[in-house]
C-alpha positions in Angstrom: 2.7 154.3 95.8 2.0 156.1 92.5 2.4 159.5 94.3 5.7 158.7 95.7 7.4 156.9 92.6 7.9 160.4 90.9 9.7 161.6 93.9 12.2 158.7 93.9 12.7 159.1 90.2 13.5 162.8 90.4 15.9 162.1 93.2 17.6 159.4 91.3 18.0 161.8 88.3 19.3 164.5 90.2 21.8 162.0 92.1 23.0 160.9 88.8 23.5 164.3 87.2 25.1 165.6 90.2 27.7 162.8 90.6 28.7 163.5 87.0 29.8 167.1 88.3 33.4 167.6 88.9 32.3 169.9 91.9 30.4 167.1 93.7 33.5 164.7 93.2 35.9 167.3 94.5 33.7 168.1 97.4 33.6 164.4 98.4 37.3 164.0 98.1 38.1 167.2 99.9 36.0 166.0 102.8 37.9 162.9 103.0 41.3 164.7 102.6 40.4 167.2 105.5 39.3 164.3 107.8 42.4 162.4 106.7 44.6 165.1 108.0 43.4 164.8 111.6 43.1 161.0 111.1 47.0 161.0 110.3 47.5 163.0 113.5 45.5 160.7 115.6 47.5 157.7 114.1 50.8 159.3 114.7 50.0 159.8 118.3 48.9 156.0 118.5 52.0 154.8 116.8 54.1 156.8 119.3 52.2 155.3 122.2 52.8 151.9 120.8 49.5 150.5 121.5 46.6 149.3 119.2 43.4 151.4 119.1 39.8 150.1 118.4 39.2 150.4 114.6 35.9 152.4 115.3 37.7 154.9 117.6 39.5 157.1 115.0 36.2 158.2 113.5 34.9 159.2 116.9 38.0 161.0 118.1 38.5 163.0 114.8 34.7 164.0 114.6 35.0 165.2 118.3 37.9 167.5 117.4 36.7 171.0 117.5 38.7 172.1 114.3 37.9 169.0 112.1 34.0 169.4 112.4 34.6 173.0 111.3 36.5 172.2 108.2 34.4 169.0 107.3 31.5 171.2 106.2 33.6 172.8 103.6 33.6 169.7 101.4 29.9 169.2 102.1 29.1 172.7 101.1 31.1 172.3 97.8 29.0 169.2 97.2 25.6 170.9 97.6 26.6 174.5 96.7 24.4 174.2 93.4 21.2 173.9 95.6 18.3 174.1 94.8 19.6 172.0 91.8 17.5 173.8 89.1 18.4 172.6 85.7 17.0 173.3 82.3 15.3 170.0 82.4 13.4 171.1 85.7 10.4 172.3 83.7 9.9 168.9 82.4 10.0 167.3 85.9 7.6 170.0 87.1 5.2 169.3 84.1 5.3 165.6 84.8 4.7 165.8 88.6 4.3 168.9 90.7 6.3 171.5 92.7 5.7 169.8 95.9 7.1 166.5 94.6 10.1 168.1 93.2 10.7 169.8 96.5 10.4 166.6 98.3 12.9 164.9 95.8 15.5 167.6 96.4 15.3 167.4 100.1 15.6 163.6 99.9 18.6 164.0 97.5 20.3 166.2 100.3 19.7 163.7 102.9 21.0 160.7 100.7 24.2 162.9 99.9 24.7 163.8 103.6 24.5 160.1 104.5 26.9 159.0 101.6 29.3 161.8 102.8 29.4 160.6 106.3 29.6 157.0 105.4 32.5 157.8 103.0 34.5 159.3 105.9 33.6 156.6 108.3 34.5 153.8 105.8 38.0 155.5 105.1 38.5 155.8 108.8 37.7 152.2 109.6 39.5 150.8 106.8 42.8 152.6 107.5 42.4 151.6 111.2 42.2 148.0 110.5 46.0 148.0 109.8 46.8 149.0 113.3 43.6 148.3 115.4 41.3 145.8 116.8 37.6 145.1 116.9 35.4 145.1 120.0 33.5 147.1 122.5 36.6 148.3 124.6 38.2 151.8 124.5 41.9 151.7 123.9 44.7 152.9 126.0 45.8 155.6 123.7 42.2 157.1 123.7 42.0 156.8 127.3 45.2 158.7 127.8 44.0 161.4 125.4 40.8 161.8 127.3 42.7 162.1 130.7 45.1 164.6 129.2 43.6 167.5 131.3 46.8 169.6 130.8 46.4 169.3 127.1 50.1 168.3 126.8 49.1 165.7 124.3 46.9 168.0 122.5 49.6 170.6 122.0 52.3 167.8 120.8 49.9 166.1 118.3 47.3 168.7 117.6 44.5 166.1 118.4 42.2 166.2 121.5 39.4 164.0 123.0 38.5 165.4 126.4 35.2 163.5 126.5 35.6 161.1 129.5 31.9 161.1 129.8 31.5 159.5 126.3 33.8 156.6 127.3 31.8 156.1 130.6 28.5 156.1 129.2 29.1 154.2 125.9 30.9 151.3 124.3 32.9 152.1 121.1 30.4 150.9 118.8 27.6 152.8 120.6 29.7 156.0 120.4 30.7 155.5 116.8 26.9 155.0 115.7 25.8 158.0 117.7 28.6 160.3 116.2 27.5 159.0 112.7 24.0 160.0 113.3 25.0 163.5 114.9 27.1 164.3 112.0 24.6 163.2 109.4 21.9 165.1 111.0 24.2 168.3 111.2 25.0 168.2 107.6 21.4 167.5 106.6 20.7 170.6 108.5 23.2 172.7 106.7 21.9 171.3 103.4 18.3 171.9 104.1 19.3 175.5 105.2 21.3 176.3 102.2 18.5 174.8 100.0 15.9 177.2 101.6 18.3 180.2 101.5 19.0 179.6 97.8 15.4 179.4 97.1 15.1 182.9 98.8 18.2 184.4 97.7 21.0 184.0 95.1 23.3 181.3 95.7 26.3 183.4 96.8 24.2 184.9 99.6 23.1 181.6 100.7 26.4 180.3 101.0 27.7 183.4 102.9 24.8 183.1 105.3 25.6 179.3 105.9 29.3 179.9 106.2 28.4 182.8 108.7 26.4 180.5 111.0 29.2 177.9 110.8 31.9 180.2 111.8 29.7 181.9 114.6 29.0 178.5 115.9 32.7 177.7 116.1 33.4 181.0 117.9 30.7 180.5 120.3 32.0 177.0 121.1 35.6 178.3 121.6 34.3 181.0 124.0 32.6 178.1 126.1 29.0 179.0 125.2 28.4 175.9 123.5 24.7 176.0 124.2 24.4 178.8 121.6 26.3 176.8 119.0 24.9 174.5 116.6 28.3 173.2 115.6 28.7 172.0 119.2 25.4 170.2 118.8 27.1 167.9 116.0 29.6 166.7 118.7 27.9 164.1 120.9 30.4 164.7 123.7 28.5 167.9 124.7 25.2 166.2 124.8 26.0 163.0 126.8 25.2 163.9 130.4 23.9 160.4 131.7 20.2 161.6 131.4 19.7 161.1 127.8 20.8 164.5 126.7 21.9 163.0 123.4 18.4 162.1 122.4 17.2 165.7 123.1 19.8 166.9 120.6 18.5 164.3 117.9 15.0 165.5 118.5 16.1 169.1 118.1 17.8 168.4 114.7 14.7 166.4 113.5 12.6 169.3 114.6 14.7 171.9 112.8 14.8 169.7 109.6 11.1 169.4 109.7 10.5 173.2 110.2 12.9 173.8 107.0 11.0 171.3 105.0 7.8 172.7 105.8 9.0 176.1 105.1 10.5 175.0 101.6 7.0 173.4 101.0 5.4 176.8 101.4 8.1 178.6 99.6 8.4 176.4 96.5 5.1 177.6 95.1 6.5 181.1 95.1 9.7 180.5 93.3 10.2 181.8 89.8 12.0 178.9 88.1 12.5 180.9 84.9 14.8 183.2 86.7 16.7 180.3 88.5 17.2 178.7 85.1 18.5 181.9 83.5 21.0 182.3 86.3 22.1 178.7 85.8 
């Protein structure tokens, strides 16, 4: 326990420092605002249909929309763009503990922030939905009609789509909500870990550009129909649910990538010149 305590202390310190940063607050609010845009489109569609929706459905539908998942990452990258979070008091933390513990604390911080980012978006979605929705396991008629919109007429009219009949057949709404939450969390954690490692190797601007490049290329692969090459498509459960447990393969894939990046950062942290990092800060 004595070895773990410094890790949690440094995570807490970083969390408190970062949440006093306007950049982090703006990133969080930007993510909610971007999500809220597609949320409003879905609610407008539901209101025009004139039937209630399940309060958990809005989060599922919007996260599955190919454009929203692209822009949701913008707010997240703004929140963690300061990675690897090297401050002037980093030397004191390293003196009191070690580089490995400091590295573990930063990775833990990224995961906590990713969880809070997704939780904040999900909370807003559910809270707003309670005004025109119902609780339960059943899928609503508006979402069913949206899923059966093979001609994309509703998609063109309302700029919101949900062509995932497989999700509705395989899962109840709470199950799909939980899986969507997990997928988005793992995807954001992966992006956070990747940016952290890139910024340890390169200057921050190059790390951001690299992550943005991967994000955009993943979106383009998805649009061209080669979703198996797109990691952004992996964040959408609808691509993975195939009736044979394909969604759990994606969870394992993300966990494996996170582990590889964590191990690489553990090797890399001993070779970082923190003096240069602080001078750039």
